[in-house]
N, C-alpha and C positions, 0 to 999 in steps of 0.2 A: 682252455680249461685246465685246471690243475687239481689232481687228487693226490695230496701229499701224504706220505707215510714216512715219518721221520724216525731215525734211529736214535737210541739213547745218547745223551750228551753229558751225563753225569751219573754217578752211582745211585743217587736218589731217584733220578728219572728212570734208570734201568730197573730198579726195584719196583717202582710204580708200574711200569709197563709189564713186568713179570707178574705182579699181583693181579692187575686188571685182566691180563691175559689168561690167568688161571680161572678167573670168574667167567670169562667169555667161553673158555673151553667147556665149562659146565653148562653154559647156556646153549651152545651149539649141540652138545651131547644130548641135552634135554629135547632139542628140536629133532634130532635124529631118532631118539627114542619115540617121540610123538609120531614120526613118519612110520616107524615099525608098527606102532599100535594101529595106525590108519590102514596099513597094508594088511595087518591081521584081520581087521574088520571087513575089508574088501574080500579077503579069502573066505571068511566065515559066511558072508552073504552069498558068495558064489558056490561054496561047497555044501553049506548046511542051511541055507536060506534063513539065516539069523544074523542079527547085527547088534552091536553094542549100543545100548539105549543112550540117546542124547550125547553121543561122542563129541559132536561139534562144540558143545558147551565146555567140556574139559579141555579139548585141544585148543580152543580159542584162548582160554586163560593161560594154558601152559606156554603157548607161543607169544602171548602178550608179555609175559614175564621174561621169557627167553630173549626177546628182542630188546627189552629195556636193559637187560644186563649185558648186552653187547656194546651198549653206548659208552660205559666207562673205558673199555679197551679202545674203542674208536677215538675217544677224546685223548687218551694217552698217546696214541699213535698219530694224532693230528690228521685223522682221515676226514678231511673237509673238502667239499667241492668249492673251488674258487675259480673265478674267471680271470685268467692271467693275460688277457688281451693287451693290457697296457703295462705289463710287468717290465718289458724292456725299456720303457720310458720312465720308470720309477727308480730314483736313486736309492742306494743301499740304506741310507739313514731313514728316508721316508718309508721304505719297505719294512724296516724293523718296527717303526711306529705303527704302521698299518697292521702288521702281524699282531702287535700287542692289542690294538683296537679290536681285531677279529676275535682274539681270545676272550676279551672282556665281553663282547657281544654274545659269544657262545656261552659264557658263564651265566649271563642274564637269561638267555634262552633256557638252559637247563634248570636254573634256580626257580624261574617262574613255574615251569611245569611241575617240578618236584613239590614246591610249596602248595600249589593249588590242588594237585592230585592228592596230597596228604590230607588237605581239608575235605576233599570229596570223599576220601576213604573214611574219614571220621563221620561224615554225614551218613554214608551208607551203613556204617556200623551202628549208628544210633537208630536208623530207620529199619534195620534188618533187611536191606536190599539183598536179593539173591537171584540166581539164574532161574529162568521160568520153569524148566522141567525137573532138573535135579535138585533145585533149591540149594545150590552151593552158595554160601555167603560170598559177596563180592568184595567186602572190605579187606580181607587178607590179601587178595590179589592186587587190589589198588595200593595197599601199603607196600607190597613188594615192587610194583612198578615205580612208585614214588621213590623207593630206596635206590633202585637202579638209576633213576634220573638224578637223584641227589648225589650219588657216587660220581656220576659224570660231571656234575657241577663242581664237586670237590676236586676232581682231577683238573678241571679247568683253572682252579686257583693255582695249582702248581705250574700250569702252562703260562699263566699270567706272570708268575714270579720269574719263570725262565725267560720269558720275552722281555721283562723289565731289566733283568740282569744283562741280557744281550745288548741293550741299548748302551751300556757302559763300555762294551768292547769295541775295538776298531771295526768300523763298518765298511771299509773300502772307499774307493773313489767314485766320483760320478754325481751329477746333479739330476734332479727330476725335470722332465720336460714341462714347459709351460701349460700344456693341455692337462697334465696330471695335477698341477698346482691349481688351475682354475676349477677342476672338478672337486678338489679337496676343499677349496674355499667355498664353493657352492654347498657341499655336503655339511661342512662344519657350520656355516651360516644358517642353513636350513634347519639343522639339528638344534642349534641354540635358540633360534627363533620359535620353533614349534615347542621346544621344552619350556621356554619362558612363558609362552602363550598359555600352555596347559597349567603351569603353576600359578600365574598371576590372574588369568581370566579363563578359567575352565568353561564357564557358562558360555562365553563368547566363542570359544573353540567348538563346543558342542553345537551351538546354533549354526555356525558356519558349516559344520559337517552335515547337519540335518537338512539345511536349506540349499546347500550347494554340493550335493554328493558327487556330481560329475567332476567338479573342480577339485574337491578334496581327493578323489581317487586319482586324478591326474597328477596332483602334487605327490601323493604317496607313491605312485608308479615311478615318477621321476626320481624321487629319493631312493627308491629301491634300486633302480638302474645305476645311479651314481655310486651307491654303496657297493654294488656288485662289481662295477668297473674299477673301484678302489680296492678290490680283492678281499672285501669282507665276505666271510663264508656265506654261501647262498642260503643255507638253512636259517641262519640267524637273521639275515637281511629280510627275507620274506616273512618270517615269524614276527619280528619286532615291528615292521611296517604294518602288518596286519593287526597286531595288538593295539598299537597307537591309533591307527585309523578307526578301529571298532570302538575305541574308548569314547570318541566324540559322539557316537550314535547310541551306545549302550551304557556308558559309564565305566569307570576304571575296573571295579571288581567284576562286573558282568563280563567285560572283555577278557579279563584274565581267566575267569572261570570257564568261559567258552573255549579258550585255547586249550585248557587242561581237559575239559569234558570231551571236546572233539577228538583230541589225541587218544584218550582212553577208549572212546567208542570205536575209533578206527582200529585200535589194537585188538579189540574184542571181536572184530569182524572175522568170521571163520576163514574168509579168503586171504587174510593176512598171512596165514601159514604157507600160502602157495609160494611166495617169492623166496623165503629162506630155504625151502626144500629144493626149489629149482637151482638155487645157488650151490647147495650141497651137491646136487646131482652133477653140475658142471665141474666143480672142484675135484670130486672123486673120479669123474670120467677122465680128467686130465692126468691124474695120478695113474690111472689104469692104462695110459698110453693110447687113448682113443685117437688123438691127432695123428700119431704115426700110422695107425691102422688105416685111417681114412686117406692119408696121402699115398700110402702104398697101393690102396685100392684104386685110386685115381690114376696112378702111374700104370698099373696093370691093365686097366680098361682103356686108357686113352694114350698111353705112351707110344703106341704104334702109329699114331697120327703125327704129322708135322706140328710142332708146338704142343706136344702132348703134356709136358710138364706144366705149362700155363693153364691148359684145360684142367689138368689134375688138381692144380692149386685152387681153382674156382670151385670145383666139385668137392674137394676136401674142406674148404671153408664152409660150404653149404652144410655138409655133414657135421662139421664141428659146431656150427651154429645151432644145430639141433640139440646139443648138450650144454653149450656154454651160454647162449642167449645174450652175448655181448659182442659188439663189433670191434671194440678196442682190443679185447682179449683175443679175438679171432685173428686180427691183423698181426698182433705181436707174436702169437704162437706160430702162425704159418710164415711170418716174416723170418723168424729164426730158423725155420726148417726148410722152407721152399727157396728162399733167396740163395743160400749157399749151393743148393742142388742145381738151380738153374745157372748160376755163375760157372760152376764146374762144367756144365754141359754146353756152355757157349751162348746162352740166351742174352739178348740185348738188355742192359740194365733197365731201360724204360719199360719194356714189356714185362719184365720180371716184377718190378716194383708196382707197376700199374695193375697187374693181375692180382697181386696180394692185397693191395689197397682196396680195390673194388670187391674182391672176394670177401674181405673183412666185413664189409657192410651187410653181408648176408647173415652175419652172426646175430644181428638184432632183428632181422626180418624173418628168418626161418624159425618157426615155433619149436619149442617154447622160448619165448622172448621176454627178458626181464623188463624191457621198455614197454612192451604191450601189457604186461602185468600192471605196471605203474599206471598206464593210461586207463586200464580197466578200473583200478582202485580209485583213481581221481574222478572218473566219470560215472562210477557205479554201473558199468556195463559188464557184459559176460566175458570172463577170461577165456573160457572154452570157445565161445563164438569168435572172438578175435583171433585166437590161434588158428582156427579152421579157416577164417577169412584170409589169413596170410599165406595159406598154402599155394594157391595158384599164382599170386603175385611173386612169391619167392621162386617158384618154378620158372615163371616168365623171366625173372632177373637172371637166373642161371643161363637160360637159352640166349638171352641178349648179350650176356658177357661172353659166351662162346662165340657169338656172332662178331663181337668186337675183336676178339683174338683172331678169328679167321680172316676178317678183312685186313687187319694190321699185317698179318703174315703174307697175304696175297699182295698187298701194296709194297711190302718190303721183305722179301724172303730172307734177307740176310739177318733178320732179327732173331732167327731160330736156327738150330742145327738140323741136319737131316734126321728123319724119324728113325727110331731104333725099335725093332720088334721085341716084344716081351719075351723073357726067358720061359722055356717050357715049364708049365705048372704054376707060373707066377700068378695068373688070374685066379686059379683055384685056391691057392694059398692065401691070396689077399682077401678073397671072399670069405674064406673060413675065418681069417683073423678079424674081419670087420662084421661078421654075422652078429655078435652080441650087441654091437652098437646099433646096427640096423634094426635088430629085434627090439631093443630098448625104445628106440624112436617109434617103431610101429605100435608097440604096446601103449606108450604114453599118449601119442596123438590119436591112434586108432581107437583107444578106449574112450577118449574124449568125444571123438566124432560119433562113435557108436552109442554114446549115452551110457556106457558101462561105468565110467568114472566121472566124478566131478573134477573140476580143475584142481582142487586141493588133493583129492585122491590120486590123480595122475601125477602130481608133483611128488607125493609120497612114494608112489611106485617107482618113479624115476630115480629118486634119491636112494632108495634101498637097492635098486638094481645096480646103480653105479658103485655103491659100496661093495656089493657082492662081487661085481666084476673085478674091482681092485683086489679083493681078498683072493679070489680064485686065480688071479694072475700073479699072486705073490708080491704085489707092489705096495701093499699096505703095511708100512713100518711105523714105528713110533714117530720118527721124524716126518714122514709124509702125512701122517694123521694130524700132527700138530700144525703142519703147513696148511693143510686143508682147513682146519678150524680157524687159523689166523686169517686166511684169505676170506673165508665166509663171514667171519666177524667184521673185518674191515668193510666189506661191501655192504653187509646188512646195516651196520651202524651208519654208514654214509647215506644209504638210500632212505632209511626210515627217518633220520634227522631231516632230510630234504622234504619228506612227505609231511612231517609234523609242521614244518614251516609253511609248506604249500597249502595245507588245510586251513591255516589261520588266514593266510593271504586270500585264499578263495572265499572264505567266509566274509571277510571285509568287502571284497569286490561284489559279492552277491547281495550283501546287506545294503549296500548303496544303490543297488539296482543297475549297476554298470553294464552287465550283459544285455539287459533290456534296452538301455539307452543306446548301446552300440548297434543292436539289431535294428532299432527304430531309425538310427542315423543311416545305416546301410540301405534300409528300405526307402528312405527319403531321397537318396541320391539317384534313385531310379536306374541303377545299373543292373544288368543281367547277372544272375547268380554266378555264371561262368566267369564273368569279368572279376567279380569280387574274389572268387576262388583263385584265379590266376594271380591276383595281387598277393593273396595270402601265401601262395606257393613261392612267390619271389621272396617274400619276407622270411619264410622258413628256410629257404636255401641260404640266405645270408646268415640267419641265426645258427643254422647247422654247421656253418663253416667256422664259427668262432666259439661255439658252446657244445657241451655234451648233450646227448639226447635227453637224459634225465633233467638237466637244467632247463632246457627248452620247454619241456612239458610242464614242469613245476610253475614256470613263469607265465606261460601263455594259455594253457588249457582252461583255466577258470574264465578267461575273457573271450577267447576265440571260439571255443567249442559251441557255446550257445548261439553264436552268430551263424555258424555253419549249419547247425541243426534248424535254426529258424528259416534258412533258405531252402530247406527241404531235403538236405542230404542226410544219408543214414549214418549213424554213429560208427558202425563197423567200417564203412567206406572211408569216413574221415580219419579214423584211427590208423588205418593202413596207409592212406595217402600221406598223412602227416609224418608218419615214421619213415616212409620211403623218401620223402623230400628232405627231411632232416639228415638222413644217412647219406644222401647225395652231397649235402653240405660238408660231410665228414671227409670227402675226397675231392672237394672242389678247390682248385687253386684260387687265391694264394694261401688261404688260412686253414684248409682242411686238416683236421688233427691226425687222421690216418697217415697223411703224407709225412708229417714230422716224426711219427712213430717209426715209419720205415727208414727215414733218414737217420734216426738214432740207432737203428739196428745195423744198417750198412753205412758206416761213416765214409766209405770210399765213393759212394755214388753222390752226385751233385743233386741238390734240391730241385734245380731246374729240370734235370733229367727225370726225376720222379713226377714232377708236375706235367711234363710233356707226355710221359708214358700213360698217365691216367686219363688224358683227354678223351680217347676213344670210348672209355668206359663211362665217363660223365655224359657223353653224347647219347649213348644207348640208354643211360638212366633217365635222361629227359624224355626219350621216346617211350620208356616204360611209364612215366608219369602221364604223358599224353594219352597213352592207351587206357590207363586206369580211369582217367577223367572221362574219356569218350565212352568207355564200356565199364561202368561200375559193377556190372555182373561178374567181372573178374574177381572181385572181392566178396560179392554178395551171394553168388549162386551156391557155392559149397555150403555155407552156413544155412541156407534155406532148405537144404536137403537133410539137415540133422533131425 
């Protein structure tokens, strides 16, 4: 997986990035202001038993516009999720051409959305469409969203020009592997064939799509995978495959209008505000020095035990996951902090890197989790219930990781130095320093569990709390504020572009009845549900080792989730299980992404050492999956008490 954030390569591009960055700062500032308003509403309900009437209607429109205006900055920074599994087999010249093709695909993606949303805004203006309670006209908001997407499309024009100019420059040595060339031939041949079929015989194309939806979906799925393996941005690949596939069943304009309409409806969902606010919470928590506090707390509590720094790393990662919601960010943050500390103390590199890599996966599992928010939005399930369902599995993961460290030390005591007692007063000082973080987590998740907050309100409380913590600690400077806004913008733009593409792909898959066909096929093979589940777990382990969690969900959730539900499994159980399995893939040799992140942080350690060090943690992770499958109540009991 590659999430590229390029630096400026020319004065024009530098100015473009500066301009779109200023727009994005305004968008994130508006989101933060929205969080403050939501917190004010929560306090008013609690203190005065009153509330702002129809606040959700205003907040949903504000956040829809804010998200749309992060997209131009994301486009200028090239914040695109690409699967770079075959990048090392692709020659420099072909890489440059594929980069240009990706920019063109993204331009088409943004242009279609902007064009059809503009048309939708015109229709809403003519018909007087408004929100149900406050009767706020929808047309101005839709015009604003269309403008944000049009700006992103305009930025892509500059990206296309930059990529075209790059083709003229020396591109280095090296040829592409035959596997890549075969994939390219299949992709170009398929693209030309489908394009000519649509142009020359659209009725035949439509008849084929309607009469053979399973075969049409199979071809579409294959084309999407080939495009993704050729490093076409995932958002554009899923969206364009979905649009073309739906054309055969609905017609061209209906397909394009569905793409725009589903995107707009999604942006107006009140729960859409949840993810940007949790991202703001995580970014400001990092600025406030939360990771340092949690690592010190882990050292103070566990340093007296042999291998205390390894235990402290896992515990710190779990705590940091409660504010970051991302496994890669957790691995990178604690890799920079814990690896040098363990190296100075004489820890074996394998155990040090293994504990950080495994602890990093807790970033996505410990709520609030960005990946779980995405799963909830894609499946229309409860964000709050998923967060609560993750609590016991996350605690189980921490215990099992502790067990892996303990067994590793017992089998080879030389991997760690002798235990050192904590300095007098260190525990008290660490608890005092970590108290705001613990309190923030308790309020956010406790409020959800107790029914005091909705998921959106808990995200707003978390975001405002993190900002206040950064201010009170004197860490909030102009530079750190801009860094937070830039980080939040990049992540928001990447995730929501993925979602827009995923929505269209899911619409096409469901329109063709593919989930029902797959469920019927699974029922026909007469296999026990546990056997099918085991096969799916194996598939997700493989996918998780080569793709980001967000990418795995965008591609697979529309197809796989209905099958699992048809077998009688609960949506909460499946969401937690799928996340756990994908995160195991993140640390599974030989392709687990967390392993390469740690290798990039500590260049002196061999990749083989990192892979061997993580094996005990992969083993206990598999035990964790077996326990969850055997005892689904581990995920389902706590939500049932809400």
